[in-house]
C-alpha positions, 0 to 999 in steps of 0.5 A, a space after each residue: 171531498 170537494 172544497 166547500 167553496 166549490 160547493 158554494 159556487 155550484 149552489 149559486 149557479 144552480 140558484 140563479 139558473 146558469 148551471 148549463 149555460 155556455 161559458 163566456 169562451 163559447 164552450 158547451 160544458 156550462 158554468 158548473 164545469 167551468 167552476 170545477 175546472 178552475 177549482 183544480 180538482 181531478 179530471 175524473 171527479 169533474 167528469 163524474 159531477 158534470 155527467 150527473 148534472 147533465 143526466 138530471 138537467 131537466 129536474 135541475 131546471 124545473 127545481 130552479 124555476 120552482 125556487 124562483 117563483 115569486 110570491 106575487 105570482 103565487 098570489 095571482 094564481 090562488 086569487 084567480 083560481 079561487 075566483 073561478 071556483 066560486 063562480 064555476 066550481 062543481 059544488 053540486 057534486 055529492 062528494 063535495 058536501 060540507 061534512 063528508 066522512 073518510 069512507 065517502 071520500 074514499 068511495 068517490 075517489 076509487 070510482 073516479 079513477 079513470 072514469 068521467 065524473 058524469 058517469 060516477 055520480 049515479 053509481 056513487 049515490 046508489 052505492 052509498 044507499 046499498 052500502 052506507 058504511 064501511 062495515 056494511 061493505 066489509 060484510 058484502 060478497 062479490 055477488 052482492 057488491 057487483 050489481 052496484 059497481 058493474 059498468 064502471 070498469 077496472 074491476 080490480 078496483 072493485 075487488 080492492 074495495 072489498 079487501 080494503 073495507 075488510 082490512 079497515 074493519 078488522 085492523 082499524 076498528 072501522 075507522 080510516 087512518 088519519 095519516 098518509 103512510 098508514 092509508 097507503 097500506 090499504 089495498 088500492 090506496 096510492 099517494 093521490 087517494 091518501 092525500 084526497 082522504 086527508 084533505 077532504 075528510 080530515 082537513 089535512 094540508 095535503 095537495 092531491 097530485 092527480 093528473 088535473 093538478 099536475 097539468 094546471 100547476 105544471 103549465 102555469 109555473 113551468 110551461 108543461 104538464 110533464 114538468 118535474 115538480 118539487 111538490 113539497 116546495 110548492 105545497 109550502 108556498 100555497 096559502 089557500 086551504 087544501 080542501 078548497 084548493 084541491 077541489 078548485 084545481 080539479 074543476 079548473 083542470 077538467 073545465 079549462 086546462 084540459 088536454 087541449 087547453 082553452 087558453 083564450 078563456 083562461 083567467 090565468 093566461 096573463 101570467 101562464 108560462 104555457 100560454 106565453 110560450 104557446 105550449 112549445 115545451 109540451 110535445 103531443 103524442 103521435 096518434 096511432 093510425 087505424 087501418 082502413 076497412 069495413 069494421 062492421 063486418 070484422 070478426 071479433 077475437 076475444 082474449 078471455 081472462 080472469 084478472 090477467 092471471 088465468 087465460 081461457 082457451 076455446 080449445 082443450 088441446 092448446 091455447 087459442 082465443 075465441 073468435 066470434 062472427 061479425 054479428 057479435 063484434 060489439 061489446 054488447 054483442 060479446 056480452 050477450 054471446 057469452 051470457 046466452 051460450 055459457 051463462 057467463 057475465 063479462 066485462 068487455 074492454 074496447 078493442 085494443 087492436 084492429 087488423 086486416 088479415 088476408 083481406 079480412 078485418 079483425 078486431 081484438 078485444 080483452 074480456 074478463 069473467 065477472 060471474 059464472 063458472 067457466 068450462 074452458 081450459 085455463 092457462 096460467 099467464 106465464 104459459 102464453 106470453 107472446 101470443 097476443 094477450 
């Protein structure tokens, strides 16, 4: 056991943010190690405590910053955020209506995952016309469901929607649960979607920590979208109704605090750490270079699968991807080829690789069978690992 006075001194160092600052004598071990050294505790215990602190240095620093956020900065943040929301918020979106059901929130949040808002609006409205209640969705077959969803991509989401609807009808009498833990048991519902349902449908005090929220809050309070945020602590400090705050943060993140932020137009810039430090704590990802070549004349190598569990081969004797001539090397061309030749409806992803093989350009594309009965030989995924799939 470490003496309680030593623990008190360490907590104080953490609280004032000096835990990793050099000591007065110029040593690099920092204040915490100096406290441990003076306490006379054994060397192995000093090493253990210090190495643990160093390993989680970033988490400690961001926690310290969170604890040092002043009330007036919270007020400044909320006031300017709400002012932006009142003037430029997207209140016209169909899922922003006043009295919205948990089912409608859930449909919108599932569709909005990794999909642009402008694309979702039309799908959302048509979907609810066809399936106005969770009961009507639960009764649908995949063939009935697909026309209302096809084009949004990420078809595992669609399959999970059908599974989730049936689960809600069978286990919860057609009513979405009113607590996050139970909501997260539903297929396809994670922490963010559960918080969004609780906030928008039930008025719960939950922040929906999606990419936009993390980017706005991380940059303003900590200087980086990748900051380790103490969510529970910050949620206690915010005072605005969560339904309104979630919507405001989502809109602010998509309009101003984007991947390439528009800091000069931002009403928060005067007290934003990211703006003050000019984003120096937020390193950008290195862009992967595409080889030079005439990609319009490229062959298309198609990796055809069923939910990444089964992979289909163009040969019966061994696994081999499909190779299409350049006339079919677009997503529309690939769909048309398999529809006309095999009667299959595909979901085709953008090319994940472009390569020059012996002077000939080739693009590599993953495609999933949505409807139809394939006549190809099927290989389990574990049998073809390491073959470019």
